[in-house]
TORBA-372418 format. One record per residue: residue in three letters; z, x, y of N, C-alpha, C in turn. Coordinates in steps of 0.2 Angstrom, whole numbers, padded with zeros to 4 digits, always signed. Each point is the difference from the previous one (the first is absolute). Layout:
N
ALAZXYZXYZXY/...
This chain:
214
MET+0394+0408+0609+0001+0000-0008+0003+0006-0002/THR+0005+0000-0004+0004+0006-0002-0004+0003-0006/SER+0000+0006-0001-0002+0003-0006+0005+0000-0006/ALA-0003-0001-0006+0004+0000-0006+0003+0007-0001/ARG+0006-0001-0003+0004+0006-0002-0003+0004-0006/PRO-0001+0006+0000-0002+0003-0006+0003-0001-0006/LEU-0003+0000-0006+0003-0002-0006+0005+0005-0002/LEU+0006-0002-0002+0006+0004-0001-0001+0004-0007/ALA+0000+0007+0001-0001+0004-0006+0006+0000-0004/PRO+0000+0000-0007+0006+0001-0004+0003+0007+0002/PRO+0007-0001+0001+0004+0007+0002+0001+0004-0006/GLY-0002-0002-0006+0001+0004-0006-0004-0003-0006/PRO+0001+0002-0006-0004-0003-0006+0001-0008+0000/ILE-0005-0004-0001+0000-0007-0001-0004-0002-0006/ALA+0004-0004-0005-0004-0002-0006+0003-0007-0001/PRO-0005-0004-0003+0002-0007-0002+0007+0000-0004/GLY+0004-0005+0002+0007+0000-0003+0005+0005+0002/MET-0002+0004+0005+0005+0005+0002+0006-0003+0003/GLN+0006+0002-0001+0006-0003+0003+0003+0004+0005/ILE+0001-0002+0006+0001+0003+0006+0006-0003+0004/GLY+0005+0003+0002+0006-0002+0004-0002+0001+0007/LEU+0002-0005+0004-0001+0001+0007+0007+0000+0004/LEU+0002+0005+0003+0006+0001+0004-0002+0000+0007/GLY+0002-0005+0004-0002+0000+0007+0006+0001+0004/GLY-0001+0002+0007+0005+0002+0004-0002+0004+0006/SER+0005+0001+0005-0002+0005+0005+0001+0007-0002/PHE+0004+0001-0005+0001+0007-0002+0002+0005+0006/ASN+0005-0002+0004+0002+0003+0006+0007+0003-0001/PRO+0001+0005-0004-0005+0004-0003+0000-0002-0008/ALA-0005+0003-0004+0001-0001-0007+0006+0004-0002/HIS+0003-0003-0006+0006+0003-0002+0001-0001-0008/GLU+0006+0003-0002+0001+0000-0008+0000-0007-0002/GLY+0002-0005+0004+0000-0007-0003-0007-0003-0001/HIS-0005+0002+0004-0007-0002-0002-0002+0003-0007/CYS+0002+0007+0000-0002+0003-0007+0003-0003-0006/HIS+0007-0002+0001+0004-0003-0005-0003-0006-0002/VAL-0002-0005+0005-0003-0006-0002-0007+0001-0004/SER-0004+0005+0003-0006+0001-0003+0000+0003-0007/GLU+0005+0004-0001+0000+0004-0007+0003-0005-0005/ILE+0005-0004+0002+0003-0005-0005-0006-0005-0002/ALA-0004-0002+0005-0005-0005-0002-0005+0003-0004/LEU-0002+0007+0001-0005+0003-0004+0002+0000-0007/LYS+0007+0002-0001+0002+0001-0007+0002-0006-0003/ARG+0003-0005+0003+0002-0006-0003-0005-0005-0001/LEU-0005+0000+0004-0005-0005+0000-0007+0003-0003/GLY+0000+0006-0001-0006+0003-0003-0006+0000+0005/LEU+0001+0001+0006-0005-0001+0005-0004+0007+0000/ASP-0006-0001+0002-0005+0006+0000+0001+0004+0006/HIS+0001-0004+0006+0001+0004+0006+0005-0005+0005/VAL+0002+0003+0005+0004-0003+0005-0004+0002+0007/TRP-0002-0005+0004-0002+0001+0007+0005-0002+0005/TRP+0001+0005+0004+0005-0001+0006-0005-0002+0006/LEU+0002-0006+0002-0004-0003+0005+0004+0001+0007/VAL-0002+0005+0004+0004+0001+0006-0003-0004+0005/SER+0005-0004+0003-0002-0005+0005-0001+0003+0007/PRO-0005-0001+0004+0000+0002+0007+0006-0003+0004/GLN+0002-0006-0001+0006-0003+0003+0003-0005-0004/ASN+0006+0000-0003+0003-0005-0004+0002-0006+0005/PRO-0003-0006-0001+0001-0006+0005+0008-0001+0000/LEU+0004+0002-0005+0007-0002+0001+0004+0005+0003/LYS-0003+0006+0002+0004+0006+0002-0003+0001+0007/PRO+0005+0003+0005-0002+0001+0007-0004+0006+0000/ALA-0005+0000+0005-0005+0006+0001+0004+0006+0002/ILE+0006-0001+0004+0004+0005+0003+0003+0004-0006/GLY-0001+0007+0000+0002+0004-0005-0004+0001-0006/MET-0006-0003+0000-0005+0000-0005-0004+0007+0001/ALA+0000+0004-0004-0004+0006+0000-0008-0001+0000/PRO-0004+0004+0003-0007-0002+0000-0003+0000-0008/LEU-0005-0004-0001-0002-0002-0006-0002+0007-0004/ASP-0004+0004+0004-0002+0006-0003+0005+0005-0003/ASN+0006+0000+0004+0005+0004-0002+0004-0003-0006/ARG+0000-0007+0000+0004-0003-0006-0005+0001-0007/LEU-0006+0000+0001-0005+0001-0005+0001+0007-0003/ALA-0001+0005+0004+0001+0007-0002+0006+0001-0003/PHE+0006-0002+0003+0006+0001-0004+0001-0003-0006/ALA-0003-0007-0001+0001-0003-0006-0004+0003-0006/ARG-0006+0003+0002-0004+0003-0005+0003+0007-0002/ALA+0003+0003+0005+0003+0006-0002+0007-0001-0004/PHE+0003-0006+0001+0006-0001-0003-0001-0003-0007/ALA-0005-0004-0001-0001-0004-0006-0001+0006-0006/ALA-0004+0004+0001-0001+0006-0005+0000-0003-0007/HIS-0004-0005-0002+0000-0003-0006-0007-0001-0002/PRO-0002+0002-0006-0008-0001-0001-0002-0007-0001/ARG+0005-0005-0001-0002-0007+0000+0002-0004+0005/ILE+0002+0003+0006+0002-0004+0006-0006+0002+0005/THR-0003-0005+0003-0005+0001+0005+0002-0003+0007/VAL+0000+0004+0005+0002-0003+0007-0006-0002+0003/MET+0000-0006+0003-0006-0003+0003+0002-0003+0007/ASP-0005+0001+0004+0000-0003+0007-0004-0007-0001/ILE+0002-0004-0004-0004-0006-0003-0001-0005+0006/GLU+0005-0002+0004-0001-0005+0004-0005+0001+0006/ASN+0000+0007+0002-0005+0002+0005-0007-0001-0003/ALA-0001+0002-0006-0006+0000-0003-0003-0008-0001/LEU+0005-0004-0002-0002-0007-0001+0001-0004+0006/GLY+0003+0002+0005+0001-0004+0006+0005-0006-0001/THR+0005+0001-0004+0005-0005-0001+0007+0003+0003/ARG+0004-0005+0001+0007+0001+0003+0005-0002-0005/TYR-0001-0006-0003+0005-0003-0005-0001+0001-0007/THR+0005+0001-0004-0001+0002-0007-0004-0005-0004/VAL+0001-0007+0002-0004-0005-0004-0008+0001+0001/ASP-0002+0002+0006-0007+0002+0002-0002+0006-0004/THR+0004+0005+0000-0001+0007-0003-0001-0002-0008/VAL+0004-0004-0003+0000-0001-0007-0007-0004-0001/LYS-0002-0005+0004-0006-0003-0001-0006+0004+0000/ALA+0000+0005+0005-0006+0004+0001+0000+0005-0005/LEU+0005+0003-0003+0000+0004-0006-0002-0003-0006/GLN+0002-0006-0001-0002-0004-0006-0008-0002+0000/ARG-0002-0001+0006-0007-0001+0001-0004+0006-0001/ARG+0002+0006+0002-0004+0006+0000+0001+0003-0007/PHE+0005-0001-0004+0001+0003-0006+0002-0006-0005/PRO-0004-0004-0002+0002-0006-0004+0001+0002-0007/SER-0002+0005-0002+0002+0002-0007+0007+0004-0001/VAL+0003+0001+0005+0006+0004+0000+0006-0006+0000/ARG+0005+0002-0004+0006-0004-0001+0005+0003+0005/PHE+0002-0003+0006+0004+0002+0005+0007-0003-0002/VAL+0005+0004+0002+0007-0002+0000+0004+0002+0006/TRP+0003-0005+0004+0003+0002+0006+0007+0002-0002/LEU+0002+0006+0003+0006+0004-0001+0005-0001+0006/MET+0006-0001-0001+0005+0001+0006+0007+0001-0003/GLY+0004+0003+0005+0007+0001-0002+0004-0007+0001/SER+0005+0000-0003+0004-0006+0001+0002-0002+0007/ASP+0001+0006+0004+0001-0001+0007-0005-0004+0004/ASN-0007+0001-0002-0005-0004+0003-0001-0007-0003/LEU+0003-0001-0006+0000-0007-0003+0004-0005+0004/ALA+0006+0003+0002+0004-0004+0004-0003-0003+0006/SER-0005+0003+0003-0003-0002+0006-0008-0003-0001/PHE-0001+0000-0007-0007-0002-0002-0002-0007+0003/HIS+0004-0004+0001-0001-0007+0002-0002+0000+0007/ARG+0000+0006+0004-0002+0000+0007-0007+0003+0001/TRP-0003+0002-0006-0007+0002+0000-0004-0005+0001/ARG-0006+0001+0004-0005-0005+0001-0003-0003-0007/ASN+0000-0006-0001-0003-0003-0006+0003+0003-0006/TRP+0006+0001-0001+0003+0004-0006-0002-0004-0006/PRO+0000-0007+0000-0001-0003-0006-0007+0001-0003/GLU-0005+0002+0005-0007+0001-0002+0000+0007-0004/ILE+0004+0005+0003+0000+0007-0003+0003-0001-0007/ALA+0005-0004-0001+0003-0001-0007-0005-0003-0004/ALA-0004-0005+0002-0005-0003-0004-0006+0004-0001/ARG-0001+0006+0003-0006+0004-0001+0001+0006-0005/LEU+0006+0002+0000+0001+0006-0005+0008+0000-0002/PRO+0001+0003-0006+0007+0001-0002+0004+0005+0005/ILE+0006-0002+0000+0005+0004+0005+0005+0003-0004/ALA+0001+0007+0001+0005+0004-0004+0005+0002+0005/VAL+0006-0001-0001+0006+0002+0005+0004+0005-0004/VAL+0001+0006+0004+0004+0005-0003+0007+0000+0004/THR+0006-0001-0004+0006-0001+0004+0002+0007+0004/ARG+0003-0001+0005+0002+0005+0005+0008-0001+0002/PRO+0004+0005+0001+0007-0001+0002+0000-0005+0006/GLY+0005-0004+0000+0002-0004+0006-0004-0007-0001/THR-0005+0000-0004-0004-0007+0000-0001-0001-0008/THR+0004+0002-0004-0001-0002-0007+0000-0007-0002/LEU+0003-0004+0004+0001-0007-0001-0006-0004+0003/ALA-0004+0003+0004-0006-0003+0004-0004-0004-0005/PRO-0002+0003-0006-0004-0003-0005+0003-0007-0002/LEU+0006-0001+0001+0004-0007-0002+0001-0004+0006/ARG+0001+0003+0006+0002-0004+0006-0005-0001+0005/SER-0005+0004+0000-0005-0001+0006-0004-0007-0001/LYS-0002-0002+0006-0004-0006+0000-0006+0000-0005/ALA-0004+0006+0001-0006+0000-0004+0002+0000-0008/ALA+0005+0004-0002+0002+0000-0007+0002-0007-0002/GLN+0004-0004+0004+0002-0006-0002-0006-0005-0001/ARG-0005+0001+0004-0007-0004-0001-0003+0002-0006/LEU+0000+0007-0002-0004+0002-0005+0004+0001-0007/ARG+0006-0003+0000+0005+0001-0006-0003-0003-0006/GLY-0005-0004+0000-0003-0003-0006-0006+0004-0002/ASN-0001+0006+0004-0006+0004-0002+0002+0007-0001/ARG+0007+0001-0002+0003+0006-0002-0003+0003-0006/VAL-0002+0006-0001-0002+0003-0006+0005+0005-0002/PHE+0002+0001-0006+0005+0004-0002-0002+0006-0004/SER-0006+0000-0002-0003+0006-0004-0005+0003+0004/PRO+0000+0007+0001-0005+0003+0004-0007+0001-0003/LYS+0000-0001-0007-0006+0001-0004-0005-0004+0003/ASN-0006+0003+0002-0006-0004+0002+0001-0004+0006/PHE+0005+0002+0004+0002-0004+0006-0006-0001+0005/ALA-0004+0006+0001-0005+0000+0004-0006-0006-0002/GLN+0001-0002-0006-0005-0005-0002+0003-0007+0000/ALA+0006+0000+0003+0003-0007+0000-0003-0004+0005/ARG+0000-0007-0001-0004-0004+0004+0005-0002+0006/PRO-0002+0001+0006+0005-0001+0006+0000-0008+0001/PRO+0006-0002+0003+0006+0004+0002+0004+0003-0006/ALA+0002+0006+0001+0004+0004-0005+0004+0005+0003/LEU+0007+0000-0001+0004+0004+0003+0004+0004-0005/ILE+0001+0007+0001+0004+0003-0005+0004+0005+0004/VAL+0007+0001-0002+0004+0004+0003+0002+0006-0004/LEU-0002+0006+0002+0001+0006-0004+0006+0004+0003/ASP+0005+0001-0005+0006+0004+0002+0000+0007-0003/GLY+0004+0004+0002+0000+0007-0002+0004+0004+0005/PRO+0000+0007-0001+0003+0004+0005-0002-0002+0007/ARG+0005-0001+0004-0001-0003+0007+0000+0006+0005/ASN-0005-0001+0005-0001+0005+0005+0002-0004+0007/ALA+0005+0003+0004+0002-0004+0006-0004+0003+0006/VAL-0004+0005+0000-0003+0002+0006-0005-0005+0003/SER+0001-0001+0007-0004-0004+0003-0003+0003+0007/ALA-0006-0002+0002-0003+0003+0006+0005-0001+0006/THR+0003-0006+0000+0005-0001+0006+0005+0005+0000/ARG+0003+0002-0005+0006+0005-0001-0003+0007+0002/ILE-0006+0001-0002-0003+0007+0001-0001+0000+0008/ARG-0003-0005+0003-0001+0000+0007+0007+0001+0004/GLU+0005-0003-0002+0007+0000+0003+0002+0007+0000/VAL+0000+0004-0006+0002+0006-0001-0004+0005+0005/GLU-0007-0001+0000-0004+0004+0004+0002-0001+0007/GLY+0001-0006+0002+0002-0001+0007+0007+0003+0002/GLN+0005+0000-0005+0006+0004+0001-0001+0007+0001/HIS-0005+0003-0004-0001+0007+0001-0003+0002+0007/GLU-0005-0005+0002-0003+0002+0006+0005-0001+0006/ALA+0004-0004-0001+0005-0001+0006+0005+0006+0000/LEU+0000+0004-0005+0005+0006+0000-0004+0006+0003/VAL-0007+0000+0000-0004+0005+0003+0002+0002+0007/GLY+0002+0006+0001+0002+0002+0007+0008-0002+0002/ALA+0003-0004-0005+0007-0002+0002+0005+0005-0003/LEU-0003+0004-0005+0005+0005-0003-0001+0006+0003/PRO+0006+0004+0000-0001+0007+0003-0004+0005-0005/THR-0003+0004+0003-0004+0005-0004+0002+0007+0002/CYS-0001+0004-0005+0003+0007+0001-0005+0004+0004/
């Protein structure tokens, strides 16, 4: 018989009706794009907080090249530096691996909170590959922030096509919208990605010892 997991403590202030955005990912590493999505959502949707859900291992990404979870958490916490962004090791605490299970667990644990799922338009392009993605859409509103290179994803992606009848065009009270509900938030676009950061870091590491020194 396995022992029950301890009750998850709120990572910050919790009150009935509080509106909280959830931004999931491997954060390998955290970067300006994550902050951009979070800050746009905080401002445009009137959210109280954004929780960064740092995944131990994204099922759609290879484990090779993935920094240790503790390192990614520490860097994300230092990088966020925003009073209303909280970095969480939530999937370890809940024992979940997939977003759909994490969302269900959070809604069970904090039933009085209105959660909104946040993502960049680059993630919307592959959202249909997530496990049980229609259930995620049926459980909470989804806000997409456009990012360079994938600005047409809200129109062309398979998930967007399926949810086209559930588009919401006014951000006012979006967190209270009955799901499925999808809103696309445009604004100043940030092109930084974790993949590009790792590519640049790899190029720098390759040059170590290769250049002459005085």
